[in-house]
N, C-alpha and C positions, 0 to 999 in steps of 0.2 A: 632400772638399767635400760639404757637405750640400745636398740638394735637396728641395724639396717635392714630394710625390707627385703633386699635381694638375698640376704643370708638365710632368712626363714620363710621366704615366699614358697608355698607348697607347690606352685604350678611350674612345671618345667617348660612347657610351651604348648603351642596349638599346631596340630598336624591334621591335615585333611578334614577340617571342620570338627575335630575332636580335641578336648582338653586332656593333656597328658600331665599327670602329677609326678613329682619326684619320687613318690612311693610306687610308681608303676601303674597307678589307676588310670583308666581310660573313660572319659565322660563324653556323652553326646547330649546336646541341649536343644530344647524346642521352645519356641514361643507358642503359647496356648491361647486360644480364643474360647472363652467359657460362655454359657448361657447368661442372659441378662437377669439382673436381680428382680424379684417379684413377678417372674413370668412362668415358673414351673409349678406343675401340680404335684400332689402327694405321690402319684404313681410315677411321674417323670423324675422326681427326686430319687425314688427307689430304683428306677431303671438306670439312672446315671451312676448311682452308688454301686449297683451290681456290675456295671460296665468297668468301673475302676478296679473292682475286685478281680474280674476276669483278666484285665490287662496286666495287673501286677502278678498274677499267677503264672504268666508266660515268661516272666523274667527269670534268668538263670540264677543259680546259687552265687553267693559272694557278690551280690548286686545291691546297689543303694538307689532307692527312688527318692529323689529330692525335689519337692515342689516348692517354689518360692514365689509368693505373691507380694507385689509391691503396691502399696497404697500411699500415694504422695499428694500432699496438699497442692492444689493448683488453682489458677483463676482463669475465667473465660477471657479469651483474647478477641477483641472486636475486629471485624473486617470492614475497614472504611475504604479499601482500595477498589473493591468491586463496586461497580455502579449499581445503586439500588434506589428504591423509591423513598419518599419522605418517611413513610412509616417503617420501612425496612431499616433505615438508618437510625431511626429513633429506637428501634428494638435493639440494634447493636449497642447503642449508648447505654440502654437500660441494663443489659446483661453484662456489660463490660466489667471485668474484675469480680464476677460472681464466684465465690469459692466453691470448690468441689474436690472430691478425691479422685485422682487419676490412677487407674488400675492397670497393671501389666502383670502377666503371669508366665512363669517359665517352669519347665520340667527338665531336670537333669537326671540322666540314668548313668550310673557309675559302675563299672566292672572292676573289681579288685583282683589282683593276680593271686594265683594259687600260693598258699603258705604265707600270705601277708599277715602280719601281727595285727590283732584287733586293737583299735584305738582306745585310748583312755585319757582321762584328764591328766594323769601323770606322764603319759608318753606323747602328749600332743606335740605336733611339729611346731606349734607356736613357741614352746619353751625350750626347744633344742637350740644349741649354739649354732648348729648348721645341719643341713639335710643332705645326706649322701644319696644320690639317685639309685633307685633299685631297678631290678629287672621288670619289664612291663609284661602285659598279658601276652601269652603265646598266640601266634597268628591264627591257628585253628580255633582256639577258644574265642579270640577276638571276633572272627567271622560269625561264630554262633551267637555271640552277643549282639552284633549288628542285625542279624536275622531276627533275634528276639525283640530288639528295639523296633524294627519295622513292623513286626506282628503286634507289638504293644500299641503303636500308633494306629494301625489299621482297626484294631478293636475299638479304640476310643472314637475314631472318626466315623466308623460304621454306625455308631449310636445315633448320629445325627445331631447331637448336642454340642460337640466339641470339634474344633479343627486345630491342627498342629502344623508348625512350620519349622523346619530344621534351621538352626542358627548357623551362619557361616563363620569362617575364621575371623573375618574383620569384625563381625558383630560380637564375637567373643573376646577378642584381644584388643579391638579398637584400631583406629587409624590415627594419622597425624592430627586430625581436627575433629575426631569423633570418638568418644569414650566407648569401649566395649562393655559387655555385661560384667566381666570380672572387675574392671576398673571402677565401674559404677558402684558395685557392691563395696569395694574398699573405701570409696569416698562418700557412700550414701548419696549418690548423685542421681536424682529421679530421671532426668533426661540425658541423652548422650551428647548433647551439644557442648562443645568446648572440652578441652582436656586440661585438668589441673590436679595437683597432688595435695593431699592433706596428711598431717601427722595423725597417728592413731595412738591413743593413750589409754592404757588399761590400769593405771595406778589408782584412780579414784572413780570406780565404775568404768564405763566405756565412753571415750570421747573421740570423735572423728572430726578433725578440724574444729570448727566452731559449733558443732552439734553435740549436745548432751544426750546420751542414750541410756535406756533401761531395757533389761531383758527379763521377760517373764516366760516360764516354762511349764509345760505339761510333760513331766518326765518320770513321775512316780505313780504307780497304779493306785496307791492309796489316795492320791489327790484327784483322781479322775471321777467323772460323774458315774453314779450307780447304773444309769441306763444311757445308752446312746443309740442313735439311729441316723437315717439319711436326712431327716428334717425335724424341725420343731415348730410349734405354734408361735406366730408373731402377734403378740397381744394387742399391739397398737392398731392393727388392721382387722382384728377378729371381732365378730359379733356374737350375740347369743345363739344365732342360728348357723353361723359359719365359722370355721377355723381357717385362718390365713397362714400359709406355710412359707417358711424360708429354710435354707440349708442349715444343718445342725451347727456348722462352724461359721455361719454368716455373721454372727456377732463379733467375730475376730477379723472379719473382712470389711465389706463396704459399710457395715453398720458401726464400725469403730472410727469415730470422726477425728483422726489425727494421723500424722505421718507414722507409718509403721510397715514392717516387713513381717509376713507370716510364713515361717519356715515349717514345712511338713516333711519329716524323714520317715521312711519305712525301709528297714534293712532285711533283705531276704538272705538268710543264712542257710546252712545245710539242715533241712528239717529233721533228718535222722539224728544228727549230732545234737540238735536242740532238744529233741525228745529224750535222748539218752541223758543229757545234763539235767533235765527236769525230773527224770526218774530217779537219778541219784539224789537230787534235792529232796524229793518226796521221802526217800528212805531216811535221809538225815533227819528230816523233820519228824518222821515217824518215831525214830529213836529218842528224840528230844521232847515229844509231845507230852510225856508224863510230867515233865518239869515245868511246863508253861502252857496256859490255855492259848496264848498267841501262836505258839508253835503248832498246836493242834488245829487251829483255824487255818494257818498257812498250809499245813499238810493237806487238809480237806480241799482248799482252793486249788492247790497244785494238782491234786488227784482229779478234781473236776475238770481242770484244764486239759489234762492228759486224756481223760475219757472222751471229752468233746472232740479233741483233735483226731482221735482214732475213729470214733463212731460216726462223725459227720464229715470226715475227710477235710478238716480245716487245715489251712496253711499257717503254721506258727511263724510269726515275724517279731522283730523288735521295732519299736516306734518311739518317736520323739517329736514334740511340737513346741515351737516357741514363737513369741511375739517380741520383736525388737521395735521399740518406739523411740523417737528422737524429736528434739526441739532445739532451737537456737537460743531460747530463753530459759535459763536455769530455773527460774521461779515457777515455770510451768510443769516441772517434773512431778510435783505433787498432784496436779490436776490429771496428768497422764496416768499416774498410778491409780487414781480413782476410776478413770475411764476403763482401763484394762481390767482392774479388779471387778468392776461392775459387769463387764462383758463376760468374764470367766464365770462369775456367779450366776449369770443367766443360763450358762451351760451346766450349772450345778457342779462346777469344778472348783477346786481350791487353788486360788492364785498363788504362785510362788515367784517372788522376786529373786532372780538369780544374781548372786554377787560374786562369790568366790570362783564358781565355775563358768561365769559369764564369758571371760575372754576366750577360753577353749571352745565353747559352744559357738560363739560368734565367729571364730576363726574357721571352724569346720563348715560354716555356712557359705564360705567362698565357693562360687560355682566351680565344680571339679574337685573340691576337697572333701566331699561327703564321705569318702572312704576312711578319713581320719577322724570321724566323729567319735567322741568318747562314749563307748558303749555303757559305761557306768551311769550315764545320764539317759538311758533308754529303759523301756519296760517291755515285758513279754506280753504279747497279745496275738490275736488272729487277724488276718488280712481284712476280714469283714468288719471288725471293730475299728481297726486302724483307719480304714477308708471313711468312717463316719466323721473323722476330724479334718477331712480335706475341704478346702474352700471350693465351692462348686459354682460360684456366680461372679459376674463382673457388672460394671455399670452399663447404663443404656448406651447403645451405639447409634450414631447418625447413619441414615441411609446414604449410599453412594450415588443414588439417583440425583440428577441435576434438577428434577422437578419435585415439588413438594411444598411443605409448609413447616412452620416452626412450632413445636410443642416443647414441654419441659420435662426433664428427668424427674421422676416422682420423688426421689430422695432429697435432692438439693435444688431443683428448678433449673439446672444447667440446660441451656437450649439444645434441643436435639432436632436435627433435620429429618422429617418424616414424609415418606411418600405413600399415600393411601391409594394411589391410582395405578401407576405403571409397574413399579417393582413387584407388588404383590401378585400381579397377573403373570409376570415373567417367572416368578418363583413357584407358580402353581398354587398359591394360597387362595386366589380368587379367580373367578371366571368372568366377572364383569366389574364395572366401576361404580355401580349404583350404591347410593348411600341412604341409610335409614337412621334417623336420630330421634331418640326418645328421652324425655325428662319431664319432671313435674313443673308446674308454674314457678317461674323464678329460678329455675335450675341452670339457666345460662345457655339455652338452645340458640337463641338469636345472636347472642354474643359470640358463641362458637362459630355459627354459620357465617357471620360477618367476617370472622378471621379467615375461614376457609375460602370464601369466594373472593375476598380481597387478595389473598396470597395467590390463588389460582389465576385470577384475572391479570395480575402483574406479570405472570409468566406466560401470557399469551392466550389464556383460555377465554372463550366467549361465555359469558354468564348471563342467564335470564332467571329472574326471581319473581315468583308469584307470592305476594305477601298480603297479610291482613294485620295491620297494627303499626305501620310506619317504622319498622325496625331498621330499614336500610337506606333511609334518605340521606344521612350524613356520608355514609360510605359511597353511595352513588354520586353525591356531589363532589366528593374528593376524587373519585375515579373519572369524573367528567362524563358520566353516563346519562342515559335518558330515564327520567322518573315519571311514569304515567300514573296519575291519580285524579280523583274527581272532587271538586268542590264547586259551589255555585259561581264563584268569581273566576275560577280557572278550570273549566270542565275538561274531561279527558278527551284527547284528540288523536286520531290515527289518519293515515292515508295509505290504504292498501293498494291504491292505483298508481302510486308513484314509482317510476323507474328512472334511473340515472340517464342523463343525456348520452345518446349513442348506443344505449342498450336496447335490446329487442325483447318482446314478450316471450318468455319461455313457458313450457308446459306447466312447470311447478307453480309459477306465478298465476297463470291463467286458472288452474284448478283451484288455487286458494281463493281467488276472487269469486269464482263461481260458487264455491261452497258458502262463502259469506253472503252473497246475494240471495241464494236460495234459502239460507237460514233467516234472512230478513223478510223474505217474501212469504214463505210457507210456515205454517204453524208446525210444532214438533210432531203432531199427529197427522199431518198432511203429507201426501206423497207427491213427487213431481214426475211427470212423464218424460219420455225420451225426447220428444220434440221440443219441450221447454228447455231441456238441457242443451240441445243443439242450437237453439235460437240464442240463448245467452252466450254460448261459445262463439257463435258467429258475430254477435254484437260486440263482444270484447275484441275480437280480431280486427273488425272494421274500425273500431274506436282507436285502437293503437296505430292502425294504418293512417288514420286521419291526423293523429298527433305528429307523425313523421312529416306529413304535408304541411301542418300548421305549427311551427315551433313556438308561436305565441300562445298556444293553448297550454294551460297548466294541467297536468294529469291529476284528477281528483274526482270525487263522486259527482260534484256539481256539473263538471263539463261532460262527464259520462251520461248523466241524466239528460242534459240538454241535447247530446248527440242522439239519444233514444227518441226524444221528443221531435226533433227536426228531421234527422237523416234516416234513422233506422226504421221509423214507421213507413217511410216511402219504400225502403228496401223490402219490408215485409209485404207491402201491397204489390210491389212488382213481382215478387215470387209467389204471390197468391197464397200466403200462409194464413190459414183459417184461425179464427179466434179460439177454437177449442184446442188447437195445437200450441198456440202461444198467445195468451191474452195480454198484449203489451199495455193496453189501457189499464187493466187491473194491476199489472206490475208497477206502472208509474204511480198509480194512486196509492198503493200500499207503501211504496218507498218514498212518497212525497215528504214525510216528516224529516227525512235525512237530507233533503235538498234545501238550498238557501231560503231562509225565511221560515223553515219548518222547526218543529220543537227540538229536533236533534241534529240540526244542520252543522253543528260543530264536530260531530263524531267522526265523519269520514273525509273531512276536508282540511286536514292539518297542513300547515305551510312550513312547519319546523319539526325537528326530530324525525326526519323522514327516512333516513338510511338505517333501517333496523338490521339489515343483513350484516353490515360491516361494523356496527356499533358493538363494542365488547361488553358493555355493562348495561343491562336493561332491567328495570324494576317495574312490575305492574302491581300497584297497590289497589286492592279490591275492597277495602274496608267500607267505603261509602256507597258501593254499588252492588255488593254481594247479594242483595235482595231485590235489585231493580230488574223488572221483567224484560226491559228492552236493552239496557246498557250492558248488563252482565253477560248475556249470550254473545253479544258482539265482541266484547273484550276477550272472553274465553276462546272464541274462534280465532281472534287475532293472535292471541298467545300461542295457540296450537299451531297455526300456520307459520308464525314467525320462527318457532323453534324447528319445525320440520324443514323449513327453507334453509336454516343454518345447517341442520344435519346433512342435507343432501348437497348443498352447494359449497360449503366450506370444507373441502377435502383436505385431510391431513391436519386439520386444526382442531384442537381440543375444544369441546363445548359442554356446557353444564346447565341444566335447568333445575332450580330449587323451588319446591312447592312447600310453603310453610303451612300454617293451619288452614290456608285457603283450599287444601285438597278436599275438605268436607263439602265446601260449596261447589267446587268444580265437579266432584263425583255426582252431586245431586242434580246437576244440570245436564246430565247425559254424556259427560266426558269420561265416564269410567272406562270405556273401551279404549279411549285415547291414552289414558294413563297406563293401562295394561300394555298397549302397543309400545309405548315409550320404554317401559321397563324391560321389555323383551328384546327390543331391536336396537336401542340406542348404542350399545357397545360396538356394533358393527360400523358405527360412524365416528369412532373415537370420542364418544359422548358418555355422559353420566346424568342420572336423574337422582336428585336428593329429596327425600321426604322428611319433613320435620314436624313432630307432633308431641302433644302432651296428654292426650286422652286415651287411656288404656281401653276403656269400654268401646270407644269408636273403632279402635283397631280390631279388637276381638270380635265385634259384631259385624264387621265389614268383610265380606268374602273377597272384595277387590283388594283390600289391603293385605289380608292374610295370604291369599293365594298368588296374586299377581305381583305384589310389591315385595313382601318379605322374602318370598322364595327367590326373587331375582335381585335382591340387594345384598351383595356379599360384603359390603362395608357397613358395619353396624356400630353406631356410637351411642352410648348411654351416659347421661350425666346423673346428677344426684337422684337416687331412687329411694330416699328415706321416706317419702310420702307413700311409696308403693310396697313397703316391706311386707305388709300383710297380704298383698296381692301378687307378690313376686313370683309365686309358683306358676301363675297364669302366664306372666311375661316369659319366664324361663321355658315353659312348654312351647309357647308361640314362636319364640326366636331360636329355639334349639340350643339353649345355653347349657353348658356343662356345669358340673359341680365346682370345678376349679374357677370357671368364669363367674359363677354366681358369687363365690367368695371374693373375687376381685371387685365385682360391681358393688356389693354391699359394703365394701371397705372404703368406698369413695368418700373423701373429705372427713375420714374418721379421726385423723391425727394431723391437723394442719400445722405447718411450721410457723411458730410465732413471728410476728412482724412482717409476714409476707401476705400479699393480697392475691389470691388465686383460687381457682376451682379445679377439681380433678375430673377427668373424663376417661371412660373406658372405650377402647377401640377393639373391635373384633373383626378380623379379616378371615372370611371363609368360615369353616367350622372348627378349625384347630388353633389358630394363632390369635392371641389377644394380649393386650398390655394396657396399663393405666398410665396416663400422662398428666402433667400439670398444664393448665391453660393460664399462663401468666404473661401479661403484656405491659408495654410501656404506657405512660400516662397519655401519650398522643394516641396510641391505639385504643386505649380505654375510652377516651372521649369520642373516638370515631365509631366504636361498636356499641356504646352503652344504649340501653333501652329505658333508662331512668328518665322520666319525663322532665324533671327539673334540670338535669344535666344536659339533656338534649336541647332544651330551650336556651341554656347558656351558650351552647355552641352555635345555634341558629341565630341568636341575637348578635353574636360576634361575626357571623358570616355577613349579616347586613352591615355591620360596622365597617368591615373590611371590603365592602363592595363585591360580595360574592366569592371572595377568595377563601375556600374551605381550608386550605393548608395554613394560612396565616391565622385563621380563626381558631383552629384546633391547637396550634402552637400557643396562642395567646391564652386560651382557657386552661391548657395544661400548665403553663408557667404560673398562672394565677393560683391554681390549686396547690402548687408546691409551697406557697407562702403561708 
């Protein structure tokens, strides 16, 4: 029999952001933001669970708590309107249409008027011919309800895990072009965009428009798990040494991969009346216990329930939980049934496919109609047990910060915008931007670091990388950066003397050149005296004055050396500077190898790649010179002075120095104090230092790393630690990792999604916040970041083929790999 919706619609209207039903029920609704999936510890689950219990206990009698979680299949939408780089756009194409579950959560609190008849399947307003409006809640009682609802919200928000936002009248009822929550539920419409109507058919199951629905319930105490709690172990991510936790009901939430609604009802009745009814039930069972063992068991269970309620001051409630799944393909219903049955079986619950009572239960799920829920489909329990079945988690959220990089949701790989730099400091999670990255060989450290520095550089960050192993040459070429490396045919070249036309020699520049010259002149165990320092300072000042007078002179070491030979010797003689105060002859002799014709005449006389201050992407590759007694000290001093110059001169500009395995060589050459200085002071200059390593023993044995770096690196990234499982206790102690974080780290790459090529990484911000992400990239990004020698050679050969165009080369290799 067909009925018009307006005749049986239980909602009378929306008044002052409240849903008013025709039975006189008043409902306030909230949009809820939950913690992210896979981020809570055992203790945090228990804390959140206890918070819900406290919040529900403040609700008045004749109140219904209705929590409705929507999990709707969605696809990633690409953003091609925003201008982005070549790799950013390739990433948009790669993730376009990636499927994931979109989650939204609502809590409805309903106050029933005094004397309202309890709902049942036989008296549901769905099967009445019409509904006569009843008297609503009295104003005084209504105000008490609003006060309790406010207190309910405050308790949840004070936990720090949850935020709530009151839904407005338009969000509940909808507008001319946007569907409200009630209309969305009636149409099973995931988003509110557009307004349309669907027929609802209950003759053969539930059909809403072209959607075929099934309803599964937890409504009978006999079907419930024998034990419940705030959390359960998630075997996919657990190891022999660690247990990975998810919420007890998470298998009915994000972990159920289909379109579904998870409705959670808790009914707060009159506790005294409930106890009285149960006492009467116990007496009846007592009198019948002699005739049936089942009656005796039920009597004992009722007696235990009453004893616990009185002795431990429990709040008796009635509860009901159901999962509504839907699909537009009827043949998928069997698959959905298997999915839900499997999920309920993981909770040790008996799945019940609701058929006869499904229409009434579904109808009572209309936001604001919870007061008409059929109580014959509920079970008696305590608030503590009922709250175990609440969904406590949502999917990963993107940072609202405009600055950051793209990682992936751990569950589906959906791209998530992540800010490791500014937002964590604003939230008080970190006090600096320094980064420490640890992984075994082949764990993906360089691949990840390429992704980080490329993303940061495209957003205006100046990046300087110190590397051993040629991991960044393709990224550097694509970013049009300067790549400093050494081979016999193309030796490494710098020009610390160069300044732009029109600029003057400032103190920073002068000090950096003096430091370099003294390092070249004196051995590490030799000291210089004050007069030598003053003489070099005067020489530099006079040299740059000469450059102003002679525009034809090119600033470099050769012209400086010639200036000393010709002009400055005369100055020293005129000022009667004695040899013991400054031995210019010795100075010229020691530095003669760096002058033209000398063994290292290439080193300080570069004529290209001169502007290191304004160049955004610099790579210093030390592989071939890390053991060279002359070249290595010069290069390390140049690196040090270049980054310090960027720190002090580029005000308001983000800058980052990344030291890969080269830190071991640098620390050995007396730059340990420089590294310590950087880690402690770089945050004051909007900067970050990143250290990337794979050797645990080196970290543990180095006081520099342990004390100066780890203590001042609030952003910690760990990749695959499977090689270190037996040594992980040392890493845990060294990095101050909690037991929850240990479980997260050891779960990395435990259960990869079939058909996807990615690695997982653990990110720890400060001491308390951590999360596991996917690092999944497009083919273009992959061939930019890869450290596989064979694949790098393919790209570099293509670069030559396309005349040095890295973008075309990467596109070509990526397209060839797809064939």
